[in-house]
N, C-alpha and C positions, 0 to 999 in steps of 0.2 A: 246362783251362780254356782256356788261350792259344791250342792249337792249333784248338780248334773256335771262338774269336772271328776268328782269321786266316781260316779255313774260311769261316765264315759272311760275311767282309768280300769275298773273293774271289766268292763266290757273289753276292752283292749286286752288286759292280762289274759281273760278266758279265750281268746283268739290265739295269741301267741304261746300260751301255756299248754296248748291241748297235745302234749306230748307225753312219752311215758313218763310216769312218776317217781322219778329217780333223782338223784343228786349226786353233786361231784364226787369222785374218786380218787384214789391214787394208785398209779403202779408201783410195781416193786422198787424202780429206780427213784421214786419219789417224785418224778415228773406228775403236774397236774393232769387228771384225765377228765374229761367231759362226757356225761351221757346224752343222748337226745332229748334234751331238756331245754328249752330257753332260760329257764331258772337257773339250770348248771352253768349253760354255756355264758351268762351275764359277767360270769367272774373273769372271763376272757379279755385281756386287752386288744381291742378292735383296731385300734391305730397304734402300731408298733412305732417305735423310732427311726427305723429306716424310712417308712413311708411319710412319716410326719417331717422330715427332714430332705426328703427326695423332691417333692414339690412337680417335678415334671416327668411325663411319662408319654412313650409312643406305641402305638399297635397299628395292627393292619385289618382293614376289611378284605379278605382275599380268599377266593375260593372258587366253585362252580358258578357262582351268580356274578364272577368277574369275565366269563365268557361271553356273553350276549353283547355286553358293552353298550348299552342303549338304556336312554332315560335315566334311571337310578335303580338303587339299590332293593327297590320295590318291584322291578320288573318280573322276577320270577312269580309272584303274586298275581299282578296286573296283567300278564300276559294270558292268564285264564278267564279274564272277565270280558266278556265279548262287548266290543264296541270301543274299547280303550284303544288308545293310540299302541300301547305296547301289545293288545292282542292284534291289532291289524299288523304291525311290523312283524310279529312273529309269524303269522301265516303267509305274510308276503315272502318273508327271508327265507323260512324252512318249512313250509308247508303245512297241509293240515295236520291236526293233533293226532291223527290216527296213524300219520307217519313220522311225525318228531314232537316228541314230548319234552319238558325239562331235562327229564334224566338223559335225553339223548346229548346235552352238554358236556356231560360227565368225561367222555373220551378226550373232549376239546379242551380242558383242563390239563394240559401236560406239565407246565411247569418247567419248562425246559431251561430256562435262562434264572430259576431260582438259586441264588447263592446267598445261603443264611449267613456265612461270614460277613459278607459284603452289607447285609441288612444291618446286623449286628454292630459294625464300624461306622456305619451311617449313623445310626440311632446314638451311638455313643460319643461322636463327633457333633451331633445336634442337641447335647447337654444332657440327655434321657438319664435318669438314675433308674427307671424300669421301663420294661419293654415288651412286646409280643405280638400275638396274632388271635384272631377271633378262630377258636378250636372248633365250633360248630357255630354256624349260623342258623337263621329260621327255616332255610332249606332242608335242613336234616343231614347236610354233608359234613362228615368229619374229616379234619385236617391231620388226623393222626392214625397210628397204625391200630384199628379197634377190632376187639373179639366178638364185641355186642353189635355194632352196626356194621352192614356190609357195605355200605355205602362211605366208604374211607377213602382216604390218600394212599395206602399202602395198597390196598387190593385193587383200587380203580383209579382212571384218571391218571395221575403223576407216578403212582407207584412207589412212592417215597414217604417216609415218615416226617412230612412237614414240621409239626408240633415239635419232634423230639430234636431234629435237626436245628431249627431255631432255638430252642430252648438251651442248648449246650453252647451254641454260640453265643448267646445273650449272658449266660452266666460264666462263660468263659472271659467275657468282657468287663465282669465284676457289675454287672447289671442285675437287678432282680428281673424274674420272670412273669408276664402276664398271659394268662389264657382267658379269654371270655367265651361265655355260654349263651345263646339266644335261642337254644332249642325249646322252652317251654311254649313259644308261639306257634311251634310247628303241628301241636297237636290239634286234630280238627274236633270241634266240639258237636258241631250239627251233623254227624256223621250219618250218611244214607238218607238224609233229608234235604232233598233238593229244593224245599220250599222258604229254606231258612240259611242257606248256604252262604250267600252273599254277605249276610250278617254276623259271619263266622269271624272270631278273632284270631284264626288260623292264617299262617301266611299263604298256605296253599286250600283256596276255598273247596269245598265239595261240588265240582261241577260233573253233573251227569255223563256231559259229551266229550269229558276230556280225563286224562290218566289220573287225575287226583281222585277220582271215584272206581279206579281199579280195582279188581278184586285180586290181581296178583300179589303174592305174599311178599315180593321184593318190592315192587313198586308202592305198596301199602305203607311201608317203613318209611321211605323216604318222603311221602305226601303227608305222613301223619295220620292216616286213616286206618289206624289201628286201634284194638280195646284199649280203652284208659289205662287201665290197671297194667298192661304190658307195656305203655308208653311210660307211665312213670318210673317202673323198675329199670326199663332203659335209660331213662332219664339220670337217675341215681347211679345204675351201673357204669355208665360212660364217664360220669365225674369221677368217681373212684379208680377208673382206669387210668384217667388223666393224672391224678394224685398219685398213683403209684408209681407209674412210668417217668414222669417229668418234672413232680416235684413244683410245682408252679407257687410262686410266692403270693402272687393275687389272683382271685379269681374274679371276675365281674359278670353280673348277670343283667341282662338286657330286661325290658319290661314283660308284662304276661306271667310273672313268676308266681301269681296268684292262680294260676290254673294247676300249679304241684300241689297236692295235699299237704297240710302242714308237717305231717308225721314224717315225711321224704325229705323235705327240708331240713328239719331238725335233725335227722340221720345224717346229710351230708355235712352240715356244719361240725358235727360232732367227729365224724370220722376224718374231716379234712384237718381241722383243728388238733385232734390227736395223734394222727400221722405225721403232721408237721413237727408238732411239738417232740415227739418221741427222736426227731433228725436233729433237733435245736434250732429249728425254723421258726419264725414268727411271720404269719401270713394274714393277708388282708381279704375279706369278703365285702364286695360291694353291693347293694341293691336299689331299685328305682321305686318312688312312690309308696314308700312304706311297706314293701312286700316282704321283707324280712325286718326283725326288730333291731334297733339302733345300738342295742348291748352288744350285738355280736357282728355288726355288718356297718358300713360307712355308707351314707347316702350318696347317689350320685345324680347330678341334675344335668341330664344330656340337652346340649346346646343351651345350657341356661346355667344360673349360678345364684348365690345367696347375694341379697343386696346390704347386708351388714355382716359385720364380725360374728361369728357363731362360736358356740363353747365347744360343741363336738367338731371333729375334724370332718371334711367333706372332700367330694371329688367333682369335677365336670368333665365329661368327654366331648370333644369337638373334634371337628374335622378340617383339614387343610385345604379340602376342596370346597367348592359351593355346588349343592343341589344332589349331591350322592355321595355316600360312604363308601360305595364300591367303584371300581374303574368303570367309566363309561368314556365314549368318544367325545372330544371337544369340550373337555372338564375347563371350568374355569376354578381360580385359586384364590383365597386370601393370601395377602401380602404377609411377610415377616413380621414387619410392623403392628398387624393386626394381632396376630397371635402373641407376640409380647405383651402388647397392652393388655389382652385377656388374660395372660399368664399373671402379670403382675397384679390386677384387679383383684384375681384369685386367691393369691398368695396373701395379700393383704388383708383378707377377711377368713383366713384361716383353713385355706383349701389347696387342692391340688389340681393340676390339669394332665389329662390324659390325652394327646393328639393322635387322630386317626390320620393313617396315608393310604394311598388306594393303589395298589401294584395292578398292573397288566395281568392277563391270565397266564403269560409265559414266565412270570416273576420278576419283570423289570418293574422297578419303582420309577416311574416317568423324570426325566431330568428336570423338569420344573418343580416337582415336588421335592426332591433332592435338593435344590437350590435354596429354597425357601427353609428347608430343615437347617441347612449348613449356616445360613444367616441367622437363624436362630440361635445357633450353637457358638456362633462368632459373639453375639450379644452377650450370652451367658458366659461365655469365658473371661469378657470384661466385667460384666456386673452381677454375676452369679453370688458374688457375696452377700448382696441386697436380697437374694433369693432362697437358697440353699439354706436349710437349718434355720430360718429365721420364724420368728413370732410376729402376731399383729401386735401393733402398738396401741394406745388408748383409742385413737380413732383411726379407721382405714383409709381415710383420704378427704380430698376435697376438690372442687372444681365444677364448672357449668354442667359436666354431662351427669344424668341422673338416672340411674337405674330404681324404677319404681316399685318393681315387686321381685320375690325370690320366684323361683321353680325352673322348669325345663321349657326348652325353644321358645327363648327370649327373642324379642327384635335385637338385631346387631347393632351394638353401640359403638360410634366411632369417637374415640378420644382426642383431645386437643392439647395443646401446651399448657391449658391451663388447669388440667386434671393431674392431680398429684396424689401416690398413693405411697402408705407408710410401713416399713417393717421396722423389726429391731433384735439385735441379739447382742452379747458380751457388751454392755455399755455404749452401744452404737445406735442411733436412729438414722434409717435410710430414707430419704425424702426421694421417691422416684418420681420424676416429671415426664408426662407423656408427650416428649416432643419439646423442639428448641424454642423457647421465646424469644421474641422479635425484641422485646425490650430488653435494657442493661440490667434491670434489676427485677424481682420477683419477690412476692410478700407470701409466705406460709402462715396462714390465719390459724391453722391447727395449733401452733404455739404459743397457746396461751398461759398464763400462771396455772390455770386448773391442770392443765396436760402437762406440762412441763415442771418437774420438779426440783431437776438438777441444772447446774451452770453448764454453759458449753463451752468447751476446751478448745473444738477446732473444726472447720469444715472444710472438706475437700472433695473433689469430684473424681468418682471410680474411673480408671482408666486415663487419668491424667495425673501429673505432679504439681497440678494446681492448689493453691491453698485460696479459699473465697473469703473476701471481705463480708463480715455479717452485723448486724445489731438486731437486740431483741427489744422491741418496742409493743406499746399497747395493742397496737392492732395486729401484731404477729412478728414472726421472724424475718427480717429483711436481708435478702441476699444478692450478691452481685452474680447476674449469670455467667456461665463460664465463657473464658476467650479463646480456650481451645476446643474446639468441636471434636466430640469423640465420634458421633455417626449421626443421622438423620433421624435418628428412633428415640427412643427413652433414654434418660440419663438420669444419673443417681448422685445426689449429695449424701456423702457420707458425714454425719452429723456425730461427732465424738462428744461424750459428756465428761464432767470432771469426776474423777476416782476419788 
């Protein structure tokens, strides 16, 4: 087993270190400069303090894909697959593909009611410490003023620099700015091969009957049907544009980053980190499914999370909606209580949550979504002490609700008042109870002699002035449940230790 472990490590190193054979250097000012080599970039702190303390962020799936408002965010792909509901809806609503293709939705993305200051204010009130937008989704649409991609928000559609306007408003509100990139999936692998196009991992499959197979030079760029080397150069160039123009604090990558050759990913990471450090900015890069090394980026568990405390910091992205990341008609939603419980569980295991919202094509964030965000913000305003800048305790929690595995796309868990999660900071342990128990007493079995080395000085409930009676026994910490009800969501015991 030891030999297999060593062999695996060597193979993994060979994959990740397939970049320029160079090492870290310094510029004239003494600021660390990294070269396009994972070994050099490994010296960078991939989880800066602001991110480890921030815990909660918000971003938006919004762009041309918001216009059809049907089914879900995979509509742009599925509309090109004959026999699907999306394909039938597309033809019935907009006509044959010879008359109306996905690119014809672009003028309909007008963003007339997009108010970046109002978005930023909402995100701030919701308790987010970092916030932003999908800069480019799988559909190849750039939400910024791009000189590389002709399909961009300044030249077409709204004719506004959406990323620039929102970034300015978010930074003005003292939040960190997020841009996410999903472009890698846009590349058609089986170009001009009508026998394999349905097996393609591209967002737009090559369909010989539809614009995805067009030879038009402009359409080919949107649908990812261009030479691979041109695609790779555009991918890197567009990232550099956003870095240079808008200085994002976090760049998030969706899956299928394995489509991009390693040398381009190395060059991106070195460029982003170097340019940011030159401005005194510490930035974060995220990845999924091991598509970037953890020495330079943080792992993201889309719609999932870790099932235990992890040594390295990590991220979950989840959406306030059910069934679609982008806006569609008749959306249904998770509750604020659902989102708070997931946030608490994530933070107890050394992670952070980035929550997605789904604005309408005109730029309006539906009131139902706003209300949920504001409810989360109210909870954080009362209980944020147990979340922001906290650290995991010896155990992450206890209770009947079990998460069997770590990973992405896990089944949704509903927590009960018997489920408790722990965080700590500055000589205080926070026991976060996922609901109000019906009984008058609660026992925290995690408080054994093994886990608790110090004596308890006092216990209070965040959001009240109530001191709680307690006793430490063999089976755990016995507590009175609060007589003053804060609200119907999770509440927090603040357990101060003797100094």
